[in-house]
LUMKE-378833 format. One line per 10 residues: number of its first residue (from 1); their letters; for each residue z, x, y of C-alpha. Coordinates in steps of 0.001 Angstrom, whole numbers, m for minus. Layout:
<sites>
NUM> a> Z:X:Y  ...
</sites>
This chain:
<sites>
1> mtaggargay> m77535:m12504:m34892  m76843:m8946:m35846  m78351:m5635:m34824  m81105:m3735:m36569  m83839:m2360:m34303  m87238:m3123:m35831  m85461:m5015:m38627  m85001:m7823:m36096  m88400:m9124:m37230  m86641:m10424:m40361
11> qagvlkrige> m84476:m12691:m38205  m87614:m14044:m36518  m89004:m15007:m39921  m85831:m16880:m40874  m85788:m18691:m37525  m89461:m19609:m37823  m88805:m21421:m41115  m85741:m23193:m39717  m87787:m24188:m36680  m90414:m25812:m38885
21> rvghyasrsp> m87809:m27914:m40679  m85968:m28859:m37483  m89301:m29804:m35919  m89638:m32674:m38389  m86641:m34365:m36774  m86314:m33225:m33168  m87441:m30509:m30814  m83939:m29518:m29728  m82204:m26465:m31117  m79467:m27107:m33694
31> faivagasag> m77464:m24218:m32223  m75034:m25092:m29429  m73688:m21524:m29340  m75792:m18386:m29674  m74315:m14903:m30077  m76257:m11708:m30548  m76166:m7948:m30244  m78920:m5324:m30191  m82114:m6779:m31703  m80070:m9940:m32251
41> aingaavaay> m79650:m10167:m28474  m83426:m10367:m28052  m83791:m13034:m30729  m80712:m14890:m29538  m81946:m14986:m25954  m85233:m16470:m27150  m83438:m19159:m29167  m81236:m20047:m26176  m84128:m20065:m23701  m86151:m22437:m25907
51> sdrfsegtlr> m83256:m24785:m26695  m85336:m27820:m25746  m88419:m26569:m27654  m86828:m24917:m30649  m89806:m25105:m33005  m92143:m23762:m30356  m89679:m21053:m29401  m89176:m19787:m32933  m92931:m19727:m33492  m93452:m17790:m30260
61> lallwsalta> m90718:m15347:m31282  m92371:m14691:m34647  m95736:m14197:m32937  m94158:m11745:m30490  m92697:m9639:m33307  m95877:m9809:m35393  m97928:m8272:m32564  m95302:m5746:m31468  m96372:m2114:m31299  m94369:1031:m30688
71> eqvyrtdlra> m96134:1504:m27342  m94616:m1810:m26186  m91094:m633:m27048  m90983:3050:m26087  m93293:5678:m24637  m95253:7329:m27411  m97505:9653:m25403  m97316:13361:m26175  m96106:14183:m22681  m93062:11904:m23008
81> ilgnavragl> m92120:13081:m26512  m92594:16795:m25830  m90942:16491:m22432  m87813:15119:m24051  m87932:17850:m26707  m88139:20561:m24041  m85279:19061:m22051  m83193:18792:m25230  m83899:22437:m25984  m82781:23448:m22500
91> dfglgawlga> m79621:21343:m22794  m78606:22710:m26188  m79850:26257:m25772  m79232:27048:m22117  m77016:24190:m20962  m73995:26474:m20559  m75868:28531:m17977  m78404:26109:m16462  m76387:22901:m16688  m76837:20085:m19195
101> grvaalldaa> m77449:16337:m19117  m81251:16400:m18831  m81803:14174:m21879  m80497:10605:m21904  m82019:9675:m25263  m84676:10546:m27797  m87111:7933:m26459  m87983:6249:m23160  m87583:2485:m23605  m89090:1441:m20266
111> plrallvrel> m91967:m446:m21973  m89472:m2701:m23774  m88016:m3931:m20515  m91473:m4742:m19147  m92283:m6638:m22369  m89114:m8737:m22224  m89698:m9587:m18577  m93096:m10994:m19553  m92128:m12740:m22772  m88596:m14132:m22393
121> pldgigraie> m88257:m17205:m20113  m84577:m16566:m19445  m84454:m19230:m16728  m84581:m21688:m19613  m81015:m20732:m20550  m79558:m22197:m17366  m81595:m25378:m17727  m80504:m25766:m21361  m76847:m25498:m20312  m77328:m28055:m17539
131> rgdlsaiait> m78948:m30514:m19978  m76202:m30009:m22521  m78574:m28573:m25140  m76702:m25265:m25072  m72988:m24651:m24722  m73048:m20873:m24340  m74877:m17655:m25141  m72968:m14419:m25671  m74657:m11010:m25441  m72586:m7954:m26378
141> asgyhsgisy> m73009:m4421:m24997  m70868:m1309:m25384  m69473:524:m22360  m70189:4236:m22599  m67428:5276:m20216  m64671:2908:m21348  m65624:2613:m25022  m64952:m1122:m24695  m67115:m3920:m26067  m68232:m6219:m23224
151> ifvqgapghp> m69318:m9744:m24106  m71435:m11259:m21339  m71318:m15053:m21572  m73482:m17599:m19808  m72170:m21033:m20577  m71071:m24456:m19418  m68343:m24564:m16759  m64932:m23878:m18237  m66202:m21937:m21240  m63534:m19723:m22867
161> vwrksrrivl> m62896:m16305:m21358  m60665:m13773:m23067  m59626:m10155:m22901  m58345:m7976:m25718  m57622:m4278:m25965  m61182:m3319:m26914  m63090:m6486:m25985  m63680:m8035:m22573  m65566:m11238:m21786  m67392:m11495:m18475
171> paeitvdhic> m69115:m14662:m17237  m72670:m13718:m16281  m76168:m14994:m15827  m77984:m13311:m18697  m80807:m11058:m17510  m83304:m8730:m19153  m80980:m5842:m18276  m78180:m7363:m20367  m80552:m7647:m23318  m81941:m4120:m22872
181> asaaiplvfp> m78405:m2711:m22685  m77390:m4557:m25845  m80529:m3287:m27616  m80208:351:m26492  m79864:2061:m29892  m77461:5005:m29441  m79145:8409:m29091  m82556:6743:m29463  m82773:4612:m26279  m81164:5498:m22916
191> pvalstgvrs> m78139:3621:m21540  m78617:745:m19097  m76612:59:m15935  m74907:m3354:m15702  m72513:m4894:m13210  m68972:m5534:m14427  m68106:m7651:m11413  m66500:m4980:m9252  m68858:m2085:m9968  m71694:m996:m12226
201> awfgdgamrl> m71316:974:m15443  m73528:2364:m18204  m73931:397:m21427  m75525:868:m24828  m76060:m935:m28098  m73761:m3910:m28514  m73215:m3260:m32207  m71405:40:m31668  m68029:m1480:m30805  m68551:m5001:m32161
211> thplspairl> m66443:m4663:m35286  m66068:m8462:m35502  m69564:m9863:m34825  m68510:m13439:m35688  m65709:m13360:m33132  m67686:m14329:m29977  m69054:m17487:m31601  m65645:m18419:m33005  m63920:m17861:m29671  m66550:m19996:m27950
221> gaerilaigv> m65694:m22904:m30260  m68012:m22693:m33265  m66837:m24459:m36419  m69902:m23567:m38508  m71731:m20256:m38137  m75164:m19357:m39436  m75470:m15571:m39421  m78733:m13764:m40078  m78164:m10277:m41437  m80687:m7491:m42012
231> rcagtaetla> m79162:m5716:m45037  m80181:m6348:m48633  m76803:m6596:m50348  m78245:m6003:m53781  m79716:m2640:m52778  m76380:m1233:m51650  m74809:m2317:m54938  m77641:m726:m56948  m77320:2601:m55115  m73555:2606:m55624
241> eretepgtge> m73976:1927:m59345  m76456:4786:m59635  m73942:7211:m58112  m71008:6070:m60247  m72669:5612:m63646  m71703:8355:m66114  m74465:10762:m67107  m75001:13852:m69202  m77058:16992:m68797  m79687:16815:m66078
251> qasmprrppl> m78916:13157:m65402  m75542:14172:m64010  m76931:16936:m61788  m76150:17005:m58084  m78856:15342:m55930  m80424:17386:m53175  m78492:17706:m49962  m79281:14778:m47648  m81478:15760:m44677  m80463:14920:m41136
261> aqimgvflna> m82835:11928:m41096  m80933:10370:m44014  m77570:11067:m42388  m78750:9424:m39158  m79894:6404:m41176  m76445:6052:m42730  m74942:6427:m39249  m77067:3561:m37933  m76206:1470:m41001  m72513:1924:m40212
271> ifldhldadl> m73138:637:m36691  m75622:m2129:m37418  m74984:m3433:m40928  m71436:m2876:m42152  m69575:m4913:m39540  m71013:m8285:m40553  m70022:m7811:m44193  m66487:m6770:m43264  m66067:m9589:m40748  m67324:m12149:m43257
281> dhlmrmnafv> m64706:m10965:m45758  m62066:m11279:m43040  m63213:m14801:m42152  m63076:m15941:m45781  m59512:m14640:m46093  m58507:m16405:m42866  m60094:m19642:m44073  m58086:m19431:m47294  m54906:m18805:m45284  m55523:m21735:m42920
291> ktyesatger> m56327:m24119:m45768  m53164:m23083:m47627  m51059:m23438:m44477  m52484:m26864:m43612  m52006:m28059:m47194  m48372:m26951:m47189  m47388:m28096:m43680  m49901:m30762:m42757  m50479:m28931:m39475  m52974:m26467:m38088
301> paqsdlvepm> m51542:m22986:m37316  m50407:m22570:m33701  m52975:m21090:m31306  m52416:m17689:m29739  m54225:m15634:m27110  m53641:m12563:m29275  m55642:m13685:m32318  m58804:m15615:m33051  m58424:m19436:m33042  m56734:m20403:m36288
311> rvveplvvsp> m59036:m22991:m37841  m61417:m23145:m40744  m64849:m21834:m39734  m67563:m22298:m42357  m70064:m19403:m42581  m73524:m19268:m44052  m75325:m15921:m44145  m79018:m15402:m44778  m79884:m11811:m45601  m82927:m10005:m47012
321> svdlaeiade> m83783:m10328:m50676  m85848:m7137:m50361  m84835:m3606:m49400  m86278:m3222:m45884  m85850:561:m45993  m88281:863:m48913  m90874:m1192:m47039  m90418:1058:m44002  m90946:4110:m46192  m94209:2653:m47532
331> lsyrmprtlr> m95434:2038:m43983  m94009:5107:m42265  m97536:6438:m41834  m98040:3640:m39266  m95478:5197:m36947  m97004:6925:m33878  m98053:10456:m34724  m96025:11902:m31880  m92819:10312:m33152  m93557:11298:m36746
341> lalsglgepd> m93976:14849:m35515  m90652:14705:m33693  m88826:13186:m36673  m90374:15542:m39234  m87886:18196:m38205  m85066:15954:m39432  m86260:16156:m43053  m87594:13661:m45575  m84989:11100:m46703  m84707:9460:m50104
351> prsadlnsyl> m87170:6508:m50017  m84351:4188:m51085  m82301:5417:m48125  m85042:5750:m45507  m83118:3626:m43063  m83969:5583:m39913  m87640:4615:m40217  m86684:984:m40781  m85032:846:m37348  m87814:2592:m35401
361> lfepeyaral> m90969:1259:m37093  m92114:m1130:m34377  m95531:m1813:m35893  m97311:m5126:m36624  m97768:m4491:m40349  m94068:m3793:m40858  m92990:m6675:m38624  m95266:m9125:m40432  m93914:m8024:m43786  m90335:m8622:m42574
371> idigyhdasd> m91220:m11960:m40990  m92792:m13021:m44282  m89675:m11991:m46215  m87380:m13802:m43793  m89566:m16898:m43905  m89512:m17023:m47702  m85798:m16244:m47943  m85112:m19183:m45628  m87561:m21376:m47581  m85696:m20626:m50797
381> rideieaflm> m82528:m22005:m49200  m83918:m24452:m46646  m82194:m27530:m48079  m78882:m25690:m48093  m79457:m24408:m44543  m80423:m27858:m43268  m77374:m29516:m44817  m75164:m26809:m43354  m76604:m27140:m39847  m76328:m30915:m39921
391> geapavrpaa> m72732:m30716:m41094  m73490:m32629:m44258  m72089:m30010:m46630  m70164:m26750:m46485  m71868:m23469:m47262  m72663:m23118:m50955  m72679:m19343:m50817  m71970:m16871:m48011  m74974:m14629:m48550  m78121:m14136:m50597
401> tairsrsvrs> m77852:m11144:m52909  m80906:m11428:m55131  m83510:m8674:m54842  m87132:m9739:m54766  m89663:m7180:m55965  m92314:m6652:m53319  m95000:m4185:m52328  m96492:m4552:m48851  m99666:m2808:m49957  m100458:m5243:m52756
</sites>
């Protein structure tokens, strides 16, 4: 499961619908391997912890998101917001003379940790592994000092461990700190200290360095991967067409300069959204290569520690049929007043590119809208998803690209 801040509620909606269908047959999770980063780490940990009660777990996860408020994720009081603003001013304005480093992030995410301690029964992960319901869970975080992507894996004895130039796997018992580190949105939430075995280091959002988000699951042995994205593919295509279509007169005029809020939204998109699309393209090319090689030689390509396992891995991606940024723009008034005040200085983004709000809008109305969209997107493809999970048929299509018209105020 991919990153996305508040967009993670969409994943909960997809999982809720899958949980209802799976519940007709068995209570166990259909996922032997779970991999997640950022918001996907929270959702993934819940799926792993409820491996023996999958339907119940996915319902609880959706209920958690639907009741989530900003106050449960970060401090929203005026003292906390203004205190950070003052410290930032001192760092940027007088840091050369008074010393810098007073501000760790825009927001204080201490409430999120307290929430996860209460709501995530992480001891269920170990029990699921012992029963054989779960093979492994992989949570990714980015090292701020090394710039390396660390993949913390809790799994059955003898699970794969690997090390590459920018990726290191460490066996670990997954804790709330691992999840908080993976979900620490850069610049927005402060870094989290984690042990690397020999010492502790500071970590942030797992999506920053995870250029191949499918890789942990593949390395851990997955042969079919269900990925839940949080980008509406059709929206990106529509925006690109609008910029490249020829125009005359005023239609061809230069749009207004993007404000800092819009630039930050694009920055977060590059971290959270683009990697899954690129890695999916890479996987499809590798599948074509392996199939051609096996057809010509009758053998599977030789394994190597330097590359991903060379076998066909079937992907199925469920992604939003609605532009989540536009929904966030409609509901931006629900954001805490203190945060709206702080963000107002960054400018007003194009509603169709209001991505920054979509990552920070931890409010029940927004979460419920995303859960509803995810639920219906999964319902539209539930037979395909079920067949894929049961291994009865390969993926029919890698991703949903249709755009559903929706207004959350109607």
